[in-house]
C-alpha positions in Angstrom: 0.0 0.0 0.0 0.9 3.6 -0.1 2.8 4.7 2.9 4.1 8.2 3.0 7.6 8.3 4.5 7.8 12.1 4.6 8.5 15.0 2.5 11.2 17.5 1.7 11.6 20.5 -0.6 11.7 18.2 -3.6 8.4 16.3 -3.1 6.7 13.6 -1.2 8.7 10.4 -0.5 6.5 7.4 -1.1 7.5 3.9 0.2 6.7 1.4 -2.5 8.1 -2.1 -3.0 11.0 -2.0 -5.4 9.2 -4.4 -7.8 6.3 -2.0 -8.3 8.3 1.3 -8.4 9.1 1.4 -12.1 5.6 0.6 -13.3 4.1 3.2 -10.9 6.7 5.7 -12.0 5.9 5.1 -15.7 2.1 5.5 -15.1 2.6 8.7 -13.1 4.7 10.1 -16.0 1.9 9.2 -18.4 -0.5 11.2 -16.2 1.9 14.2 -16.4 2.7 14.0 -12.7 6.2 15.1 -11.8 8.1 12.2 -10.2 11.6 10.7 -10.1 13.5 7.8 -8.7 16.7 8.8 -7.0 19.6 6.5 -6.4 18.4 5.7 -2.8 15.6 3.5 -4.3 12.7 5.7 -3.3 10.0 7.2 -5.5 9.5 10.9 -5.1 6.3 12.6 -6.3 5.5 16.3 -6.5 2.0 16.6 -5.0 0.7 20.2 -5.6 -3.0 19.7 -5.3 -5.8 17.3 -4.3 -6.2 15.9 -7.9 -2.5 14.9 -7.9 -2.9 13.2 -4.5 -6.0 11.3 -5.7 -4.2 10.2 -8.9 -1.2 9.1 -7.0 -3.3 7.0 -4.6 -5.3 5.5 -7.4 -2.2 4.6 -9.4 -0.5 3.0 -6.4 -3.6 1.0 -5.6 -3.9 -0.2 -9.2 -0.5 -1.9 -8.9 -0.3 -2.9 -5.3 -3.8 -3.7 -4.0 -5.2 -7.3 -4.1 -8.2 -8.1 -6.2 -10.4 -8.2 -3.1 -9.2 -4.8 -1.9 -10.1 -3.3 -5.4 -13.5 -4.9 -5.3 -14.2 -3.6 -1.8 -13.1 -0.1 -2.9 -15.3 -0.2 -5.9 -18.3 -1.3 -3.9 -17.8 1.5 -1.4 -17.7 4.0 -4.3 -21.0 2.6 -5.7 -22.6 3.0 -2.2 -21.7 6.7 -2.1 
């Protein structure tokens, strides 16, 4: 899951399994969200507004959540 580790002047630091990092990075770039992967293995994302935060969360869930978690999330959305 998405676990913020902190932030600095360069953006939010997101803790993501190394195996998912590249795919998430590529998808964020497709969405025109500024992000980068420094040598320390982290994924950094510049979150300037609520839309970017929502897109980041959605992208991370797409690659890291189990099928059941995605089903539960979709059902909650339908109930709203």
